[in-house]
TORTIMAR-37018 format. One record per residue (C-alpha): residue in three letters; chain; y, x, z negated. Coordinates in Angstrom, 3 decimals. Layout:
<nodes>
NODE    r  c        c2        c1        c3
NODE  ala  A         Y         X         Z
...
</nodes>
This chain:
<nodes>
NODE    r  c        c2        c1        c3
NODE  met  A    65.727   -45.905   -16.594
NODE  gly  A    66.358   -49.556   -17.091
NODE  gly  A    64.090   -51.433   -14.556
NODE  ser  A    65.250   -50.645   -11.335
NODE  val  A    63.929   -48.903    -8.226
NODE  arg  A    65.536   -45.764    -6.671
NODE  asp  A    65.422   -44.658    -3.234
NODE  val  A    64.513   -40.991    -3.086
NODE  lys  A    66.487   -38.690    -0.541
NODE  ser  A    65.126   -35.518    -0.791
NODE  lys  A    61.808   -33.603    -2.152
NODE  ala  A    63.865   -31.625    -4.603
NODE  glu  A    65.254   -34.909    -6.095
NODE  leu  A    61.673   -36.196    -6.361
NODE  asp  A    60.338   -33.019    -7.700
NODE  glu  A    63.044   -32.934   -10.567
NODE  val  A    61.882   -36.443   -11.668
NODE  val  A    58.320   -35.844   -11.354
NODE  his  A    58.349   -32.465   -13.332
NODE  gly  A    60.639   -34.260   -16.087
NODE  gly  A    57.182   -35.510   -17.342
NODE  ala  A    57.730   -39.073   -17.669
NODE  ala  A    55.682   -42.033   -15.958
NODE  val  A    56.472   -42.382   -12.428
NODE  ala  A    55.464   -44.919    -9.773
NODE  leu  A    56.306   -43.889    -6.140
NODE  his  A    56.091   -46.304    -3.321
NODE  phe  A    55.938   -44.884     0.411
NODE  trp  A    56.969   -47.533     2.578
NODE  ala  A    58.021   -48.170     6.376
NODE  ser  A    60.772   -50.833     7.678
NODE  trp  A    58.306   -51.678    10.389
NODE  cys  A    55.398   -52.535     8.058
NODE  glu  A    55.403   -56.290     6.773
NODE  ala  A    52.642   -55.368     3.942
NODE  ser  A    55.221   -52.827     2.726
NODE  lys  A    58.093   -55.306     2.228
NODE  his  A    55.805   -57.609     0.526
NODE  met  A    54.473   -54.911    -1.939
NODE  asp  A    58.128   -53.830    -2.477
NODE  lys  A    58.945   -57.016    -4.074
NODE  ile  A    55.838   -56.587    -6.525
NODE  phe  A    56.987   -53.121    -7.137
NODE  ser  A    60.509   -54.105    -8.031
NODE  his  A    59.297   -56.880   -10.506
NODE  leu  A    57.096   -54.031   -12.092
NODE  ser  A    60.083   -51.976   -12.699
NODE  thr  A    61.751   -54.496   -14.881
NODE  asp  A    58.379   -55.242   -16.878
NODE  phe  A    58.083   -51.466   -17.318
NODE  pro  A    61.669   -50.056   -17.878
NODE  his  A    60.338   -46.917   -19.497
NODE  ala  A    58.805   -45.412   -16.339
NODE  his  A    60.485   -44.197   -13.215
NODE  phe  A    60.139   -46.396   -10.034
NODE  leu  A    60.917   -44.464    -6.794
NODE  arg  A    60.808   -45.550    -3.259
NODE  val  A    60.286   -43.291    -0.330
NODE  glu  A    60.687   -44.225     3.446
NODE  ala  A    57.777   -42.309     4.685
NODE  glu  A    58.951   -41.581     8.224
NODE  glu  A    62.458   -40.680     7.298
NODE  gln  A    61.085   -38.124     4.421
NODE  pro  A    58.165   -36.232     6.321
NODE  glu  A    58.077   -33.471     3.852
NODE  ile  A    57.617   -35.562     0.969
NODE  ser  A    55.016   -37.688     2.940
NODE  glu  A    53.081   -34.609     3.845
NODE  ala  A    53.210   -33.220     0.327
NODE  tyr  A    51.502   -36.240    -0.941
NODE  ser  A    48.975   -36.629     1.966
NODE  val  A    50.441   -40.127     2.829
NODE  ser  A    48.398   -41.264     5.900
NODE  ala  A    49.142   -45.075     5.922
NODE  val  A    51.654   -47.536     4.227
NODE  pro  A    52.066   -49.117     1.897
NODE  phe  A    50.895   -46.046    -0.098
NODE  phe  A    51.440   -45.495    -3.858
NODE  val  A    51.355   -42.507    -6.187
NODE  phe  A    51.313   -42.457    -9.828
NODE  cys  A    52.579   -39.299   -11.739
NODE  lys  A    52.545   -38.529   -15.369
NODE  asp  A    53.333   -35.095   -17.294
NODE  gly  A    54.293   -33.615   -13.973
NODE  lys  A    50.941   -34.224   -12.194
NODE  thr  A    49.695   -37.050    -9.936
NODE  val  A    46.979   -39.104   -11.750
NODE  asp  A    46.297   -41.829    -9.466
NODE  thr  A    47.145   -43.264    -6.018
NODE  leu  A    46.813   -46.564    -4.153
NODE  glu  A    46.543   -47.154    -0.371
NODE  gly  A    47.194   -50.395     0.991
NODE  ala  A    48.597   -53.835     0.079
NODE  asp  A    46.618   -54.597    -3.290
NODE  pro  A    48.950   -56.453    -5.648
NODE  ser  A    46.563   -56.501    -8.547
NODE  ser  A    45.527   -52.918    -8.393
NODE  leu  A    49.133   -52.005    -8.133
NODE  ala  A    49.911   -53.893   -11.386
NODE  asn  A    46.890   -52.420   -13.173
NODE  lys  A    47.588   -48.911   -12.161
NODE  val  A    51.209   -49.233   -13.076
NODE  ala  A    50.209   -50.443   -16.386
NODE  lys  A    47.752   -47.562   -17.016
NODE  val  A    50.382   -44.797   -16.105
NODE  ala  A    53.375   -46.411   -17.755
NODE  gly  A    51.787   -47.819   -20.898
NODE  ser  A    52.689   -50.990   -22.733
NODE  val  A    55.108   -53.527   -21.512
NODE  asn  A    56.981   -53.290   -24.808
NODE  pro  A    57.194   -50.233   -27.267
NODE  gly  A    54.425   -50.676   -29.938
NODE  glu  A    52.383   -53.124   -27.846
NODE  ala  A    49.073   -52.045   -26.265
NODE  ala  A    48.845   -52.283   -22.581
NODE  ser  A    46.193   -54.472   -20.964
NODE  pro  A    45.767   -53.109   -17.290
NODE  ala  A    42.676   -55.530   -16.617
NODE  ser  A    44.881   -58.520   -16.235
NODE  leu  A    47.502   -58.747   -13.575
NODE  gly  A    49.301   -61.504   -15.548
NODE  met  A    49.233   -59.588   -18.823
NODE  ala  A    50.391   -56.343   -17.057
NODE  ala  A    53.211   -57.671   -14.735
NODE  gly  A    54.225   -61.141   -15.975
NODE  ser  A    54.726   -64.478   -14.190
NODE  ala  A    57.080   -63.428   -11.414
NODE  val  A    54.810   -60.845   -10.136
NODE  leu  A    51.887   -63.567   -10.042
NODE  glu  A    54.279   -65.815    -8.097
NODE  thr  A    55.036   -63.029    -5.460
NODE  val  A    51.279   -62.265    -5.234
NODE  lys  A    50.628   -65.886    -4.260
NODE  glu  A    53.439   -65.542    -1.698
NODE  phe  A    52.051   -62.431    -0.323
NODE  ala  A    48.579   -63.747     0.080
NODE  lys  A    49.776   -67.011     1.871
NODE  asp  A    52.224   -65.044     4.119
NODE  ser  A    49.550   -62.170     5.071
NODE  lys  A    47.072   -64.794     6.176
NODE  glu  A    49.605   -66.736     8.376
NODE  lys  A    50.865   -63.401     9.749
NODE  ser  A    47.375   -62.152    10.596
NODE  gln  A    46.434   -65.358    12.387
NODE  val  A    49.740   -65.181    14.387
NODE  gln  A    49.533   -61.519    15.236
NODE  val  A    46.192   -61.613    16.764
NODE  gly  A    46.326   -60.688    20.453
NODE  gln  A    50.061   -60.656    20.453
NODE  ser  A    50.557   -57.131    21.417
NODE  thr  A    47.697   -56.582    23.827
NODE  pro  A    49.781   -54.905    26.363
NODE  leu  A    51.362   -52.547    24.108
NODE  lys  A    47.757   -51.780    22.666
NODE  lys  A    46.607   -51.170    26.109
NODE  arg  A    49.450   -48.830    26.994
NODE  leu  A    48.979   -47.005    23.836
NODE  gln  A    45.402   -46.378    24.472
NODE  gln  A    45.999   -45.199    28.034
NODE  leu  A    48.589   -42.677    26.437
NODE  ile  A    45.885   -41.459    23.774
NODE  asp  A    43.277   -41.171    26.429
NODE  ser  A    45.362   -39.648    29.128
NODE  his  A    44.528   -36.183    27.863
NODE  pro  A    41.650   -34.518    25.895
NODE  ile  A    44.343   -33.240    23.289
NODE  met  A    47.536   -35.578    23.112
NODE  leu  A    50.426   -35.042    20.796
NODE  phe  A    52.977   -37.689    19.941
NODE  met  A    55.999   -35.842    18.955
NODE  lys  A    59.857   -35.662    18.639
NODE  gly  A    61.247   -33.987    21.685
NODE  ser  A    58.996   -31.891    24.022
NODE  pro  A    56.959   -28.838    23.668
NODE  glu  A    59.545   -26.845    25.114
NODE  glu  A    62.224   -28.381    22.912
NODE  pro  A    61.000   -29.932    19.899
NODE  gln  A    63.320   -32.152    18.065
NODE  cys  A    61.886   -31.653    14.434
NODE  gly  A    60.363   -28.888    12.488
NODE  phe  A    57.141   -30.596    11.982
NODE  ser  A    56.507   -31.351    15.628
NODE  arg  A    57.605   -27.590    16.315
NODE  lys  A    54.924   -26.263    13.961
NODE  val  A    52.208   -28.500    15.426
NODE  val  A    53.214   -27.209    18.876
NODE  asp  A    52.902   -23.779    17.549
NODE  val  A    49.492   -24.289    16.453
NODE  leu  A    48.390   -25.677    19.707
NODE  lys  A    49.648   -22.462    21.352
NODE  lys  A    47.989   -20.250    18.872
NODE  glu  A    44.572   -22.275    19.447
NODE  lys  A    45.250   -21.547    23.272
NODE  val  A    44.482   -25.131    24.411
NODE  lys  A    45.978   -27.387    27.078
NODE  phe  A    47.476   -30.575    25.762
NODE  gly  A    49.551   -33.446    26.648
NODE  ser  A    52.705   -34.918    24.781
NODE  phe  A    54.940   -37.923    24.491
NODE  asp  A    58.512   -37.934    23.254
NODE  ile  A    58.522   -40.879    20.778
NODE  leu  A    62.394   -40.498    20.752
NODE  ser  A    62.404   -41.727    24.373
NODE  asp  A    60.734   -45.018    23.877
NODE  leu  A    61.254   -47.189    20.693
NODE  glu  A    58.268   -49.484    21.711
NODE  val  A    55.731   -46.661    21.708
NODE  arg  A    57.416   -45.100    18.564
NODE  asp  A    56.928   -48.161    16.505
NODE  gly  A    53.599   -49.117    18.085
NODE  ile  A    51.806   -45.891    17.495
NODE  lys  A    52.601   -45.968    13.966
NODE  lys  A    50.971   -49.401    13.665
NODE  phe  A    48.131   -48.398    16.152
NODE  ser  A    47.145   -45.352    14.255
NODE  asn  A    48.086   -46.649    10.892
NODE  trp  A    50.022   -43.359    10.416
NODE  pro  A    53.569   -43.457     9.548
NODE  thr  A    54.987   -40.231    10.421
NODE  phe  A    55.264   -37.764    13.314
NODE  pro  A    53.975   -35.899    15.035
NODE  gln  A    50.602   -37.279    15.374
NODE  leu  A    47.795   -35.332    16.950
NODE  tyr  A    44.862   -36.850    18.772
NODE  cys  A    41.629   -35.161    20.309
NODE  lys  A    39.371   -37.006    22.770
NODE  gly  A    41.049   -40.396    21.482
NODE  glu  A    40.512   -39.745    17.785
NODE  leu  A    43.481   -39.304    15.313
NODE  leu  A    43.363   -35.727    13.609
NODE  gly  A    46.363   -36.240    11.544
NODE  gly  A    49.925   -34.915    11.387
NODE  cys  A    51.560   -31.605    10.575
NODE  asp  A    49.985   -30.526     7.273
NODE  ile  A    46.458   -31.394     8.434
NODE  ala  A    46.869   -29.703    11.751
NODE  ile  A    48.217   -26.473    10.137
NODE  ala  A    45.387   -26.573     7.408
NODE  met  A    42.648   -27.102    10.181
NODE  his  A    44.086   -24.255    12.257
NODE  glu  A    44.296   -21.894     9.175
NODE  ser  A    40.764   -22.654     8.000
NODE  gly  A    39.273   -22.548    11.522
NODE  glu  A    38.400   -26.090    11.541
NODE  leu  A    40.375   -27.058    14.432
NODE  his  A    38.983   -24.482    16.726
NODE  glu  A    35.633   -26.061    15.821
NODE  val  A    36.706   -29.639    16.565
NODE  phe  A    38.373   -28.657    19.961
NODE  lys  A    34.950   -26.600    20.661
NODE  asp  A    32.742   -29.452    19.607
NODE  his  A    34.699   -31.698    21.946
NODE  gly  A    34.367   -29.455    24.756
NODE  ile  A    37.835   -28.331    25.048
NODE  asp  A    38.384   -24.890    26.815
NODE  thr  A    40.970   -22.450    25.737
NODE  val  A    43.297   -21.484    28.552
NODE  asp  A    46.099   -18.905    29.303
NODE  glu  A    49.041   -19.106    26.931
NODE  thr  A    51.338   -20.041    29.585
NODE  gln  A    49.390   -23.128    30.324
NODE  val  A    48.682   -24.521    26.840
NODE  ser  A    51.247   -27.437    27.420
NODE  asp  A    51.433   -29.622    30.508
NODE  ser  A    54.071   -31.822    29.125
NODE  gly  A    52.138   -34.922    29.562
NODE  asn  A    51.024   -34.415    33.331
NODE  ala  A    47.966   -32.248    33.761
NODE  lys  A    44.547   -32.742    32.410
NODE  gly  A    42.972   -30.331    29.660
NODE  gly  A    39.862   -28.413    30.450
NODE  ile  A    36.319   -29.718    29.611
NODE  ser  A    33.041   -27.924    29.099
NODE  lys  A    29.811   -28.708    27.682
NODE  ser  A    29.272   -28.109    23.870
NODE  thr  A    27.139   -25.208    22.735
NODE  asp  A    23.591   -26.251    21.309
NODE  leu  A    23.176   -25.592    17.680
NODE  ser  A    20.644   -23.126    16.802
NODE  thr  A    17.172   -24.328    15.502
NODE  thr  A    17.923   -22.717    12.278
NODE  leu  A    21.263   -24.208    11.639
NODE  thr  A    20.063   -27.679    12.797
NODE  ser  A    17.054   -27.340    10.272
NODE  arg  A    19.613   -26.430     7.568
NODE  leu  A    21.970   -29.225     8.304
NODE  glu  A    18.989   -31.922     8.322
NODE  ser  A    18.103   -30.378     4.891
NODE  leu  A    21.693   -30.958     3.614
NODE  val  A    21.964   -34.300     4.853
NODE  asn  A    18.670   -35.586     3.459
NODE  ser  A    19.033   -33.664    -0.133
NODE  ser  A    20.508   -36.824    -1.409
NODE  pro  A    20.497   -40.716    -0.875
NODE  val  A    24.254   -40.331    -0.332
NODE  met  A    25.564   -37.084     0.674
NODE  leu  A    29.438   -36.017     1.303
NODE  phe  A    30.720   -33.144     3.240
NODE  met  A    34.162   -32.321     1.843
NODE  lys  A    36.785   -29.949     1.053
NODE  gly  A    36.452   -28.700    -2.351
NODE  lys  A    33.910   -30.450    -4.915
NODE  pro  A    34.066   -33.884    -6.373
NODE  asp  A    35.969   -32.714    -9.651
NODE  glu  A    38.420   -30.578    -7.691
NODE  pro  A    38.918   -31.985    -4.086
NODE  lys  A    40.808   -29.591    -1.673
NODE  cys  A    42.442   -32.220     0.359
NODE  gly  A    43.773   -35.696    -0.114
NODE  phe  A    41.205   -37.306     2.294
NODE  ser  A    38.332   -35.693     0.305
NODE  arg  A    39.909   -36.992    -2.906
NODE  lys  A    40.226   -40.665    -1.389
NODE  val  A    36.437   -40.585    -0.373
NODE  val  A    35.613   -39.482    -3.836
NODE  gly  A    37.336   -41.984    -5.502
NODE  ile  A    35.621   -44.639    -3.454
NODE  leu  A    32.478   -43.339    -4.050
NODE  gln  A    33.102   -43.138    -7.973
</nodes>
């Protein structure tokens, strides 16, 4: 292994390394994300401090199959694997947590030496500490400079999102999708028999880069309903198969239409109707569930066995 970061080019290549059983640290990044670049410096330093682990880098948008498989919804995002299984994740730019999690999954810095993940300095060395200081300083400066810089673009993006009750940012058009993931989401919407607008992100680089930052979602397609981001391809498919997507559309007053009218290619408006009121019995049951504990989580699966990445993240936060 020898202390270097390797760029992953395919899911098959990644699976081979992960299933090999050794400790693996995986960094999902994007070229447009400044936080990713800062964290990548720290990631590279850690690969030197922990030469007995694999350090892999994945460009989230260029490898959508891998991003979808690991439920990547924002960058930077880190996944930690051991014995062929995902044992931990980290979302966001948190240098200390990154060093601690790497130390935990990779073991000691030197053979025979006990790991001490509680201390960033002990876990990663002085080089990382220096990078952390640079990161903190640069992040503060950039946040101060960037406030209000892209107001016209934000306004345009919001107008696009709000232009249709269901809005799909995709590669190509519904009639001619330019990637398999976009095609799958278009098929899902056709099966749901709903009218939707779309925007070809390949036709406008400003919108393509801007919507990734705006939604904090690094891959395409991106599906919105009434201004709310639902997610990408895997989430849309899972929600469709479980019936949840139909319920979301119903709750937001989205009418079903004739299959020949499900796409308006970004021109016409989708149908709107009033939501059906919940029955008294169901309302009573829901109130009882909500009030059954001081903190109540409605999730997919259960705390010890979450059935989706987002539920797992919330459980992790509560724990």
